[in-house]
ZALUM-316435 format. One record per residue (C-alpha): residue number from 1; residue in one letter; z, x, y. Coordinates in steps of 0.05 Angstrom, whole numbers. Layout:
% ZALUM-316435
<site><pos>NUM</pos><code>a</code><pz>Z</pz><px>X</px><py>Y</py></site>
...
% end
This chain:
% ZALUM-316435
<site><pos>1</pos><code>x</code><pz>844</pz><px>-804</px><py>-243</py></site>
<site><pos>2</pos><code>x</code><pz>829</pz><px>-843</px><py>-176</py></site>
<site><pos>3</pos><code>x</code><pz>863</pz><px>-784</px><py>-135</py></site>
<site><pos>4</pos><code>x</code><pz>814</pz><px>-732</px><py>-169</py></site>
<site><pos>5</pos><code>x</code><pz>760</pz><px>-774</px><py>-159</py></site>
<site><pos>6</pos><code>x</code><pz>778</pz><px>-773</px><py>-82</py></site>
<site><pos>7</pos><code>x</code><pz>791</pz><px>-699</px><py>-77</py></site>
<site><pos>8</pos><code>x</code><pz>724</pz><px>-692</px><py>-111</py></site>
<site><pos>9</pos><code>x</code><pz>693</pz><px>-733</px><py>-60</py></site>
<site><pos>10</pos><code>x</code><pz>725</pz><px>-705</px><py>-6</py></site>
<site><pos>11</pos><code>x</code><pz>700</pz><px>-624</px><py>-25</py></site>
<site><pos>12</pos><code>x</code><pz>634</pz><px>-661</px><py>-31</py></site>
<site><pos>13</pos><code>x</code><pz>630</pz><px>-680</px><py>37</py></site>
<site><pos>14</pos><code>x</code><pz>661</pz><px>-620</px><py>65</py></site>
<site><pos>15</pos><code>x</code><pz>609</pz><px>-578</px><py>26</py></site>
<site><pos>16</pos><code>x</code><pz>549</pz><px>-621</px><py>55</py></site>
<site><pos>17</pos><code>x</code><pz>579</pz><px>-608</px><py>123</py></site>
<site><pos>18</pos><code>x</code><pz>578</pz><px>-536</px><py>114</py></site>
<site><pos>19</pos><code>x</code><pz>507</pz><px>-543</px><py>94</py></site>
<site><pos>20</pos><code>x</code><pz>488</pz><px>-590</px><py>155</py></site>
<site><pos>21</pos><code>x</code><pz>511</pz><px>-535</px><py>206</py></site>
<site><pos>22</pos><code>x</code><pz>471</pz><px>-483</px><py>170</py></site>
<site><pos>23</pos><code>x</code><pz>413</pz><px>-523</px><py>166</py></site>
<site><pos>24</pos><code>x</code><pz>417</pz><px>-538</px><py>241</py></site>
<site><pos>25</pos><code>x</code><pz>424</pz><px>-464</px><py>264</py></site>
<site><pos>26</pos><code>x</code><pz>361</pz><px>-450</px><py>216</py></site>
<site><pos>27</pos><code>x</code><pz>315</pz><px>-506</px><py>234</py></site>
<site><pos>28</pos><code>x</code><pz>333</pz><px>-497</px><py>310</py></site>
<site><pos>29</pos><code>x</code><pz>362</pz><px>-437</px><py>335</py></site>
<site><pos>30</pos><code>x</code><pz>322</pz><px>-390</px><py>285</py></site>
<site><pos>31</pos><code>x</code><pz>256</pz><px>-437</px><py>280</py></site>
<site><pos>32</pos><code>x</code><pz>259</pz><px>-427</px><py>203</py></site>
<site><pos>33</pos><code>x</code><pz>256</pz><px>-467</px><py>145</py></site>
<site><pos>34</pos><code>x</code><pz>318</pz><px>-490</px><py>99</py></site>
<site><pos>35</pos><code>x</code><pz>303</pz><px>-506</px><py>31</py></site>
<site><pos>36</pos><code>x</code><pz>366</pz><px>-536</px><py>-3</py></site>
<site><pos>37</pos><code>x</code><pz>384</pz><px>-520</px><py>-76</py></site>
<site><pos>38</pos><code>x</code><pz>413</pz><px>-578</px><py>-121</py></site>
<site><pos>39</pos><code>x</code><pz>481</pz><px>-566</px><py>-133</py></site>
<site><pos>40</pos><code>x</code><pz>474</pz><px>-586</px><py>-209</py></site>
<site><pos>41</pos><code>x</code><pz>432</pz><px>-516</px><py>-211</py></site>
<site><pos>42</pos><code>x</code><pz>489</pz><px>-491</px><py>-173</py></site>
<site><pos>43</pos><code>x</code><pz>485</pz><px>-412</px><py>-188</py></site>
<site><pos>44</pos><code>x</code><pz>518</pz><px>-372</px><py>-126</py></site>
<site><pos>45</pos><code>x</code><pz>462</pz><px>-398</px><py>-80</py></site>
<site><pos>46</pos><code>x</code><pz>464</pz><px>-463</px><py>-43</py></site>
<site><pos>47</pos><code>x</code><pz>402</pz><px>-455</px><py>-5</py></site>
<site><pos>48</pos><code>x</code><pz>344</pz><px>-412</px><py>18</py></site>
<site><pos>49</pos><code>x</code><pz>318</pz><px>-390</px><py>83</py></site>
<site><pos>50</pos><code>x</code><pz>244</pz><px>-386</px><py>95</py></site>
<site><pos>51</pos><code>x</code><pz>244</pz><px>-338</px><py>162</py></site>
<site><pos>52</pos><code>x</code><pz>189</pz><px>-352</px><py>206</py></site>
<site><pos>53</pos><code>x</code><pz>157</pz><px>-322</px><py>265</py></site>
<site><pos>54</pos><code>x</code><pz>114</pz><px>-367</px><py>314</py></site>
<site><pos>55</pos><code>x</code><pz>112</pz><px>-419</px><py>265</py></site>
<site><pos>56</pos><code>x</code><pz>78</pz><px>-372</px><py>209</py></site>
<site><pos>57</pos><code>x</code><pz>116</pz><px>-351</px><py>148</py></site>
<site><pos>58</pos><code>x</code><pz>137</pz><px>-275</px><py>148</py></site>
<site><pos>59</pos><code>x</code><pz>153</pz><px>-273</px><py>77</py></site>
<site><pos>60</pos><code>x</code><pz>223</pz><px>-257</px><py>79</py></site>
<site><pos>61</pos><code>x</code><pz>268</pz><px>-303</px><py>38</py></site>
<site><pos>62</pos><code>x</code><pz>351</pz><px>-295</px><py>48</py></site>
<site><pos>63</pos><code>x</code><pz>393</pz><px>-336</px><py>-3</py></site>
<site><pos>64</pos><code>x</code><pz>455</pz><px>-369</px><py>22</py></site>
<site><pos>65</pos><code>x</code><pz>521</pz><px>-388</px><py>-5</py></site>
<site><pos>66</pos><code>x</code><pz>555</pz><px>-437</px><py>40</py></site>
<site><pos>67</pos><code>x</code><pz>633</pz><px>-444</px><py>37</py></site>
<site><pos>68</pos><code>x</code><pz>664</pz><px>-497</px><py>82</py></site>
<site><pos>69</pos><code>x</code><pz>738</pz><px>-490</px><py>80</py></site>
<site><pos>70</pos><code>x</code><pz>800</pz><px>-492</px><py>136</py></site>
<site><pos>71</pos><code>x</code><pz>822</pz><px>-427</px><py>106</py></site>
<site><pos>72</pos><code>x</code><pz>864</pz><px>-389</px><py>162</py></site>
<site><pos>73</pos><code>x</code><pz>839</pz><px>-322</px><py>180</py></site>
<site><pos>74</pos><code>x</code><pz>878</pz><px>-260</px><py>169</py></site>
<site><pos>75</pos><code>x</code><pz>910</pz><px>-223</px><py>220</py></site>
<site><pos>76</pos><code>x</code><pz>853</pz><px>-186</px><py>233</py></site>
<site><pos>77</pos><code>x</code><pz>808</pz><px>-244</px><py>237</py></site>
<site><pos>78</pos><code>x</code><pz>777</pz><px>-238</px><py>175</py></site>
<site><pos>79</pos><code>x</code><pz>774</pz><px>-300</px><py>127</py></site>
<site><pos>80</pos><code>x</code><pz>786</pz><px>-293</px><py>57</py></site>
<site><pos>81</pos><code>x</code><pz>741</pz><px>-347</px><py>20</py></site>
<site><pos>82</pos><code>x</code><pz>767</pz><px>-350</px><py>-53</py></site>
<site><pos>83</pos><code>x</code><pz>724</pz><px>-356</px><py>-110</py></site>
<site><pos>84</pos><code>x</code><pz>750</pz><px>-356</px><py>-186</py></site>
<site><pos>85</pos><code>x</code><pz>744</pz><px>-288</px><py>-217</py></site>
<site><pos>86</pos><code>x</code><pz>698</pz><px>-301</px><py>-268</py></site>
<site><pos>87</pos><code>x</code><pz>644</pz><px>-345</px><py>-229</py></site>
<site><pos>88</pos><code>x</code><pz>649</pz><px>-289</px><py>-174</py></site>
<site><pos>89</pos><code>x</code><pz>625</pz><px>-241</px><py>-230</py></site>
<site><pos>90</pos><code>x</code><pz>572</pz><px>-283</px><py>-244</py></site>
<site><pos>91</pos><code>x</code><pz>548</pz><px>-292</px><py>-179</py></site>
<site><pos>92</pos><code>x</code><pz>552</pz><px>-220</px><py>-162</py></site>
<site><pos>93</pos><code>x</code><pz>496</pz><px>-208</px><py>-210</py></site>
<site><pos>94</pos><code>x</code><pz>457</pz><px>-259</px><py>-186</py></site>
<site><pos>95</pos><code>x</code><pz>461</pz><px>-235</px><py>-111</py></site>
<site><pos>96</pos><code>x</code><pz>435</pz><px>-162</px><py>-134</py></site>
<site><pos>97</pos><code>x</code><pz>380</pz><px>-192</px><py>-175</py></site>
<site><pos>98</pos><code>x</code><pz>349</pz><px>-234</px><py>-117</py></site>
<site><pos>99</pos><code>x</code><pz>285</pz><px>-203</px><py>-77</py></site>
<site><pos>100</pos><code>x</code><pz>311</pz><px>-217</px><py>-9</py></site>
<site><pos>101</pos><code>x</code><pz>376</pz><px>-215</px><py>30</py></site>
<site><pos>102</pos><code>x</code><pz>436</pz><px>-254</px><py>1</py></site>
<site><pos>103</pos><code>x</code><pz>495</pz><px>-279</px><py>47</py></site>
<site><pos>104</pos><code>x</code><pz>555</pz><px>-319</px><py>50</py></site>
<site><pos>105</pos><code>x</code><pz>565</pz><px>-371</px><py>113</py></site>
<site><pos>106</pos><code>x</code><pz>633</pz><px>-396</px><py>120</py></site>
<site><pos>107</pos><code>x</code><pz>635</pz><px>-456</px><py>158</py></site>
<site><pos>108</pos><code>x</code><pz>703</pz><px>-487</px><py>189</py></site>
<site><pos>109</pos><code>x</code><pz>704</pz><px>-562</px><py>179</py></site>
<site><pos>110</pos><code>x</code><pz>737</pz><px>-569</px><py>242</py></site>
<site><pos>111</pos><code>x</code><pz>704</pz><px>-525</px><py>303</py></site>
<site><pos>112</pos><code>x</code><pz>638</pz><px>-521</px><py>255</py></site>
<site><pos>113</pos><code>x</code><pz>632</pz><px>-442</px><py>279</py></site>
<site><pos>114</pos><code>x</code><pz>600</pz><px>-410</px><py>228</py></site>
<site><pos>115</pos><code>x</code><pz>607</pz><px>-338</px><py>198</py></site>
<site><pos>116</pos><code>x</code><pz>563</pz><px>-294</px><py>154</py></site>
<site><pos>117</pos><code>x</code><pz>574</pz><px>-238</px><py>111</py></site>
<site><pos>118</pos><code>x</code><pz>522</pz><px>-196</px><py>69</py></site>
<site><pos>119</pos><code>x</code><pz>540</pz><px>-203</px><py>1</py></site>
<site><pos>120</pos><code>x</code><pz>510</pz><px>-139</px><py>-27</py></site>
<site><pos>121</pos><code>x</code><pz>558</pz><px>-101</px><py>15</py></site>
<site><pos>122</pos><code>x</code><pz>614</pz><px>-77</px><py>-40</py></site>
<site><pos>123</pos><code>x</code><pz>675</pz><px>-80</px><py>16</py></site>
<site><pos>124</pos><code>x</code><pz>655</pz><px>-152</px><py>26</py></site>
<site><pos>125</pos><code>x</code><pz>670</pz><px>-168</px><py>-46</py></site>
<site><pos>126</pos><code>x</code><pz>745</pz><px>-170</px><py>-80</py></site>
<site><pos>127</pos><code>x</code><pz>768</pz><px>-193</px><py>-144</py></site>
<site><pos>128</pos><code>x</code><pz>772</pz><px>-268</px><py>-123</py></site>
<site><pos>129</pos><code>x</code><pz>753</pz><px>-260</px><py>-51</py></site>
<site><pos>130</pos><code>x</code><pz>696</pz><px>-253</px><py>-4</py></site>
<site><pos>131</pos><code>x</code><pz>708</pz><px>-227</px><py>69</py></site>
<site><pos>132</pos><code>x</code><pz>681</pz><px>-250</px><py>123</py></site>
<site><pos>133</pos><code>x</code><pz>687</pz><px>-214</px><py>194</py></site>
<site><pos>134</pos><code>x</code><pz>700</pz><px>-249</px><py>254</py></site>
<site><pos>135</pos><code>x</code><pz>648</pz><px>-209</px><py>290</py></site>
<site><pos>136</pos><code>x</code><pz>592</pz><px>-235</px><py>249</py></site>
<site><pos>137</pos><code>x</code><pz>579</pz><px>-305</px><py>278</py></site>
<site><pos>138</pos><code>x</code><pz>523</pz><px>-343</px><py>249</py></site>
<site><pos>139</pos><code>x</code><pz>475</pz><px>-369</px><py>302</py></site>
<site><pos>140</pos><code>x</code><pz>418</pz><px>-352</px><py>341</py></site>
<site><pos>141</pos><code>x</code><pz>433</pz><px>-275</px><py>354</py></site>
<site><pos>142</pos><code>x</code><pz>446</pz><px>-259</px><py>282</py></site>
<site><pos>143</pos><code>x</code><pz>380</pz><px>-276</px><py>254</py></site>
<site><pos>144</pos><code>x</code><pz>347</pz><px>-201</px><py>272</py></site>
<site><pos>145</pos><code>x</code><pz>409</pz><px>-171</px><py>238</py></site>
<site><pos>146</pos><code>x</code><pz>406</pz><px>-213</px><py>173</py></site>
<site><pos>147</pos><code>x</code><pz>325</pz><px>-210</px><py>172</py></site>
<site><pos>148</pos><code>x</code><pz>338</pz><px>-132</px><py>164</py></site>
<site><pos>149</pos><code>x</code><pz>370</pz><px>-147</px><py>101</py></site>
<site><pos>150</pos><code>x</code><pz>303</pz><px>-173</px><py>74</py></site>
<site><pos>151</pos><code>x</code><pz>282</pz><px>-104</px><py>71</py></site>
<site><pos>152</pos><code>x</code><pz>209</pz><px>-86</px><py>79</py></site>
<site><pos>153</pos><code>x</code><pz>174</pz><px>-114</px><py>17</py></site>
<site><pos>154</pos><code>x</code><pz>146</pz><px>-171</px><py>48</py></site>
<site><pos>155</pos><code>x</code><pz>103</pz><px>-122</px><py>92</py></site>
<site><pos>156</pos><code>x</code><pz>94</pz><px>-77</px><py>41</py></site>
<site><pos>157</pos><code>x</code><pz>61</pz><px>-121</px><py>-3</py></site>
<site><pos>158</pos><code>x</code><pz>-3</pz><px>-130</px><py>48</py></site>
<site><pos>159</pos><code>x</code><pz>-8</pz><px>-55</px><py>70</py></site>
<site><pos>160</pos><code>x</code><pz>-73</pz><px>-20</px><py>43</py></site>
<site><pos>161</pos><code>x</code><pz>-72</pz><px>4</px><py>-22</py></site>
<site><pos>162</pos><code>x</code><pz>-98</pz><px>75</px><py>-44</py></site>
<site><pos>163</pos><code>x</code><pz>-104</pz><px>112</px><py>-106</py></site>
<site><pos>164</pos><code>x</code><pz>-101</pz><px>191</px><py>-106</py></site>
<site><pos>165</pos><code>x</code><pz>-126</pz><px>245</px><py>-160</py></site>
<site><pos>166</pos><code>x</code><pz>-98</pz><px>304</px><py>-188</py></site>
<site><pos>167</pos><code>x</code><pz>-148</pz><px>341</px><py>-151</py></site>
<site><pos>168</pos><code>x</code><pz>-126</pz><px>311</px><py>-82</py></site>
<site><pos>169</pos><code>x</code><pz>-59</pz><px>356</px><py>-93</py></site>
<site><pos>170</pos><code>x</code><pz>-96</pz><px>426</px><py>-123</py></site>
<site><pos>171</pos><code>x</code><pz>-70</pz><px>464</px><py>-64</py></site>
<site><pos>172</pos><code>x</code><pz>-2</pz><px>453</px><py>-86</py></site>
<site><pos>173</pos><code>x</code><pz>-11</pz><px>487</px><py>-153</py></site>
<site><pos>174</pos><code>x</code><pz>-25</pz><px>555</px><py>-116</py></site>
<site><pos>175</pos><code>x</code><pz>27</pz><px>611</px><py>-127</py></site>
<site><pos>176</pos><code>x</code><pz>43</pz><px>621</px><py>-61</py></site>
<site><pos>177</pos><code>x</code><pz>96</pz><px>598</px><py>-17</py></site>
<site><pos>178</pos><code>x</code><pz>86</pz><px>513</px><py>-9</py></site>
<site><pos>179</pos><code>x</code><pz>84</pz><px>518</px><py>66</py></site>
<site><pos>180</pos><code>x</code><pz>27</pz><px>581</px><py>56</py></site>
<site><pos>181</pos><code>x</code><pz>-7</pz><px>533</px><py>10</py></site>
<site><pos>182</pos><code>x</code><pz>-4</pz><px>479</px><py>56</py></site>
<site><pos>183</pos><code>x</code><pz>-16</pz><px>517</px><py>118</py></site>
<site><pos>184</pos><code>x</code><pz>-92</pz><px>534</px><py>85</py></site>
<site><pos>185</pos><code>x</code><pz>-99</pz><px>467</px><py>61</py></site>
<site><pos>186</pos><code>x</code><pz>-90</pz><px>439</px><py>135</py></site>
<site><pos>187</pos><code>x</code><pz>-139</pz><px>493</px><py>157</py></site>
<site><pos>188</pos><code>x</code><pz>-188</pz><px>469</px><py>114</py></site>
<site><pos>189</pos><code>x</code><pz>-181</pz><px>388</px><py>131</py></site>
<site><pos>190</pos><code>x</code><pz>-197</pz><px>413</px><py>203</py></site>
<site><pos>191</pos><code>x</code><pz>-264</pz><px>444</px><py>177</py></site>
<site><pos>192</pos><code>x</code><pz>-281</pz><px>375</px><py>138</py></site>
<site><pos>193</pos><code>x</code><pz>-286</pz><px>338</px><py>208</py></site>
<site><pos>194</pos><code>x</code><pz>-260</pz><px>275</px><py>175</py></site>
<site><pos>195</pos><code>x</code><pz>-285</pz><px>222</px><py>211</py></site>
<site><pos>196</pos><code>x</code><pz>-237</pz><px>152</px><py>219</py></site>
<site><pos>197</pos><code>x</code><pz>-270</pz><px>105</px><py>176</py></site>
<site><pos>198</pos><code>x</code><pz>-320</pz><px>153</px><py>141</py></site>
<site><pos>199</pos><code>x</code><pz>-364</pz><px>150</px><py>206</py></site>
<site><pos>200</pos><code>x</code><pz>-322</pz><px>142</px><py>273</py></site>
<site><pos>201</pos><code>x</code><pz>-290</pz><px>190</px><py>308</py></site>
<site><pos>202</pos><code>x</code><pz>-272</pz><px>263</px><py>289</py></site>
<site><pos>203</pos><code>x</code><pz>-196</pz><px>278</px><py>269</py></site>
<site><pos>204</pos><code>x</code><pz>-180</pz><px>347</px><py>296</py></site>
<site><pos>205</pos><code>x</code><pz>-123</pz><px>386</px><py>257</py></site>
<site><pos>206</pos><code>x</code><pz>-97</pz><px>434</px><py>313</py></site>
<site><pos>207</pos><code>x</code><pz>-46</pz><px>483</px><py>324</py></site>
<site><pos>208</pos><code>x</code><pz>-9</pz><px>430</px><py>360</py></site>
<site><pos>209</pos><code>x</code><pz>-6</pz><px>385</px><py>292</py></site>
<site><pos>210</pos><code>x</code><pz>26</pz><px>441</px><py>253</py></site>
<site><pos>211</pos><code>x</code><pz>70</pz><px>458</px><py>307</py></site>
<site><pos>212</pos><code>x</code><pz>93</pz><px>386</px><py>307</py></site>
<site><pos>213</pos><code>x</code><pz>109</pz><px>389</px><py>229</py></site>
<site><pos>214</pos><code>x</code><pz>134</pz><px>451</px><py>222</py></site>
<site><pos>215</pos><code>x</code><pz>176</pz><px>450</px><py>288</py></site>
<site><pos>216</pos><code>x</code><pz>248</pz><px>481</px><py>292</py></site>
<site><pos>217</pos><code>x</code><pz>305</pz><px>430</px><py>284</py></site>
<site><pos>218</pos><code>x</code><pz>263</pz><px>385</px><py>238</py></site>
<site><pos>219</pos><code>x</code><pz>303</pz><px>380</px><py>173</py></site>
<site><pos>220</pos><code>x</code><pz>265</pz><px>428</px><py>118</py></site>
<site><pos>221</pos><code>x</code><pz>263</pz><px>375</px><py>71</py></site>
<site><pos>222</pos><code>x</code><pz>222</pz><px>336</px><py>109</py></site>
<site><pos>223</pos><code>x</code><pz>174</pz><px>387</px><py>125</py></site>
<site><pos>224</pos><code>x</code><pz>170</pz><px>399</px><py>55</py></site>
<site><pos>225</pos><code>x</code><pz>158</pz><px>327</px><py>43</py></site>
<site><pos>226</pos><code>x</code><pz>100</pz><px>332</px><py>95</py></site>
<site><pos>227</pos><code>x</code><pz>64</pz><px>391</px><py>61</py></site>
<site><pos>228</pos><code>x</code><pz>67</pz><px>348</px><py>-5</py></site>
<site><pos>229</pos><code>x</code><pz>33</pz><px>291</px><py>30</py></site>
<site><pos>230</pos><code>x</code><pz>-29</pz><px>332</px><py>70</py></site>
<site><pos>231</pos><code>x</code><pz>-64</pz><px>309</px><py>-1</py></site>
<site><pos>232</pos><code>x</code><pz>-68</pz><px>239</px><py>15</py></site>
<site><pos>233</pos><code>x</code><pz>-101</pz><px>255</px><py>91</py></site>
<site><pos>234</pos><code>x</code><pz>-173</pz><px>255</px><py>71</py></site>
<site><pos>235</pos><code>x</code><pz>-167</pz><px>187</px><py>34</py></site>
<site><pos>236</pos><code>x</code><pz>-124</pz><px>158</px><py>85</py></site>
<site><pos>237</pos><code>x</code><pz>-172</pz><px>167</px><py>146</py></site>
<site><pos>238</pos><code>x</code><pz>-232</pz><px>159</px><py>113</py></site>
<site><pos>239</pos><code>x</code><pz>-216</pz><px>90</px><py>87</py></site>
<site><pos>240</pos><code>x</code><pz>-186</pz><px>68</px><py>157</py></site>
<site><pos>241</pos><code>x</code><pz>-230</pz><px>40</px><py>210</py></site>
<site><pos>242</pos><code>x</code><pz>-220</pz><px>55</px><py>279</py></site>
<site><pos>243</pos><code>x</code><pz>-203</pz><px>-18</px><py>293</py></site>
<site><pos>244</pos><code>x</code><pz>-142</pz><px>-18</px><py>243</py></site>
<site><pos>245</pos><code>x</code><pz>-109</pz><px>41</px><py>281</py></site>
<site><pos>246</pos><code>x</code><pz>-42</pz><px>11</px><py>304</py></site>
<site><pos>247</pos><code>x</code><pz>-25</pz><px>29</px><py>377</py></site>
<site><pos>248</pos><code>x</code><pz>50</pz><px>56</px><py>378</py></site>
<site><pos>249</pos><code>x</code><pz>74</pz><px>29</px><py>446</py></site>
<site><pos>250</pos><code>x</code><pz>112</pz><px>68</px><py>497</py></site>
<site><pos>251</pos><code>x</code><pz>150</pz><px>56</px><py>553</py></site>
<site><pos>252</pos><code>x</code><pz>129</pz><px>8</px><py>604</py></site>
<site><pos>253</pos><code>x</code><pz>81</pz><px>35</px><py>647</py></site>
<site><pos>254</pos><code>x</code><pz>65</pz><px>95</px><py>608</py></site>
<site><pos>255</pos><code>x</code><pz>-9</pz><px>100</px><py>579</py></site>
<site><pos>256</pos><code>x</code><pz>-14</pz><px>99</px><py>500</py></site>
<site><pos>257</pos><code>x</code><pz>-18</pz><px>168</px><py>469</py></site>
<site><pos>258</pos><code>x</code><pz>1</pz><px>157</px><py>397</py></site>
<site><pos>259</pos><code>x</code><pz>-35</pz><px>111</px><py>341</py></site>
<site><pos>260</pos><code>x</code><pz>-15</pz><px>104</px><py>265</py></site>
<site><pos>261</pos><code>x</code><pz>-46</pz><px>76</px><py>206</py></site>
<site><pos>262</pos><code>x</code><pz>-8</pz><px>72</px><py>142</py></site>
<site><pos>263</pos><code>x</code><pz>-25</pz><px>59</px><py>64</py></site>
<site><pos>264</pos><code>x</code><pz>12</pz><px>42</px><py>-1</py></site>
<site><pos>265</pos><code>x</code><pz>-7</pz><px>109</px><py>-36</py></site>
<site><pos>266</pos><code>x</code><pz>-10</pz><px>110</px><py>-112</py></site>
<site><pos>267</pos><code>x</code><pz>3</pz><px>182</px><py>-140</py></site>
<site><pos>268</pos><code>x</code><pz>-19</pz><px>210</px><py>-208</py></site>
<site><pos>269</pos><code>x</code><pz>48</pz><px>253</px><py>-206</py></site>
<site><pos>270</pos><code>x</code><pz>104</pz><px>212</px><py>-173</py></site>
<site><pos>271</pos><code>x</code><pz>127</pz><px>137</px><py>-158</py></site>
<site><pos>272</pos><code>x</code><pz>80</pz><px>97</px><py>-102</py></site>
<site><pos>273</pos><code>x</code><pz>101</pz><px>101</px><py>-31</py></site>
<site><pos>274</pos><code>x</code><pz>87</pz><px>79</px><py>32</py></site>
<site><pos>275</pos><code>x</code><pz>51</pz><px>142</px><py>74</py></site>
<site><pos>276</pos><code>x</code><pz>44</pz><px>140</px><py>162</py></site>
<site><pos>277</pos><code>x</code><pz>-1</pz><px>178</px><py>190</py></site>
<site><pos>278</pos><code>x</code><pz>6</pz><px>189</px><py>270</py></site>
<site><pos>279</pos><code>x</code><pz>-55</pz><px>213</px><py>313</py></site>
<site><pos>280</pos><code>x</code><pz>-54</pz><px>229</px><py>385</py></site>
<site><pos>281</pos><code>x</code><pz>-106</pz><px>198</px><py>420</py></site>
<site><pos>282</pos><code>x</code><pz>-132</pz><px>224</px><py>488</py></site>
<site><pos>283</pos><code>x</code><pz>-192</pz><px>207</px><py>540</py></site>
<site><pos>284</pos><code>x</code><pz>-239</pz><px>260</px><py>548</py></site>
<site><pos>285</pos><code>x</code><pz>-284</pz><px>252</px><py>606</py></site>
<site><pos>286</pos><code>x</code><pz>-348</pz><px>287</px><py>566</py></site>
<site><pos>287</pos><code>x</code><pz>-338</pz><px>264</px><py>493</py></site>
<site><pos>288</pos><code>x</code><pz>-292</pz><px>198</px><py>507</py></site>
<site><pos>289</pos><code>x</code><pz>-235</pz><px>184</px><py>461</py></site>
<site><pos>290</pos><code>x</code><pz>-215</pz><px>237</px><py>415</py></site>
<site><pos>291</pos><code>x</code><pz>-166</pz><px>241</px><py>359</py></site>
<site><pos>292</pos><code>x</code><pz>-116</pz><px>298</px><py>326</py></site>
<site><pos>293</pos><code>x</code><pz>-68</pz><px>294</px><py>271</py></site>
<site><pos>294</pos><code>x</code><pz>2</pz><px>300</px><py>293</py></site>
<site><pos>295</pos><code>x</code><pz>44</pz><px>282</px><py>230</py></site>
<site><pos>296</pos><code>x</code><pz>51</pz><px>254</px><py>164</py></site>
<site><pos>297</pos><code>x</code><pz>111</pz><px>223</px><py>130</py></site>
<site><pos>298</pos><code>x</code><pz>144</pz><px>168</px><py>92</py></site>
<site><pos>299</pos><code>x</code><pz>173</pz><px>116</px><py>135</py></site>
<site><pos>300</pos><code>x</code><pz>211</pz><px>88</px><py>75</py></site>
<site><pos>301</pos><code>x</code><pz>256</pz><px>144</px><py>67</py></site>
<site><pos>302</pos><code>x</code><pz>331</pz><px>133</px><py>69</py></site>
<site><pos>303</pos><code>x</code><pz>318</pz><px>66</px><py>45</py></site>
<site><pos>304</pos><code>x</code><pz>333</pz><px>29</px><py>-23</py></site>
<site><pos>305</pos><code>x</code><pz>290</pz><px>-7</px><py>-66</py></site>
<site><pos>306</pos><code>x</code><pz>285</pz><px>-66</px><py>-22</py></site>
<site><pos>307</pos><code>x</code><pz>269</pz><px>-30</px><py>40</py></site>
<site><pos>308</pos><code>x</code><pz>334</pz><px>-40</px><py>65</py></site>
<site><pos>309</pos><code>x</code><pz>367</pz><px>21</px><py>107</py></site>
% end
């Protein structure tokens, strides 16, 4: 009884040591916030990391399982952290359901060095083990890579939301080829003299813009996506004020040439998506600042439901 109690206390102290290491890195190096989870509620997560940028919460959350063991690495440097099969199976389901990143951090109790692994990576999970690679050092430099695992939901929630109608896509119902229909509609957009914000500068739809979205070498499926998205252009441009346009930063020393607007679009015929329009912004000695269409696409393509690439 006494031996078992001593072993239990030693395990508890070692576990707390691991949590302390993770907390220190999050607070000092990441400038984030660490929220421990009571051990009585242990469900495969020992704590939460709330990401911050310059002291302001970003909305990103990282769910963390901490393991502090003296397990020796394999010959390839990987540490195989043992977890009972039944518990691992339950935890996998929990890690898959969290909205945010899910990682395991392994801490060496002697060196206090920490390493991490993405728990949604199928290659990281064995029957009774989680494999932590030696190159994934949990330190200041790992913050950006781990934050990417949170996806884009935290940003997408605050994007302007717009709702489209069937009539916005009537040009797609013509019997002609989709590219022919889209080309006609593109010309119509230019004839409408759409103004940014409804009463701002006019956006021109030139041959230059059409040539860009249909250029040789651009994936055909991506071209088709742009054709189908032209129906949201009018609503997006007229509902976005010029002050809301965001600059695309060029290389150092080069003038800003492109700006973009983005919105979460609800469609009448498909699921909601984030859509991005890029405009050329040029200075004219006669008319001042003028804008022309460059491209339209879904920036979240090739991402999963959380927005993770």
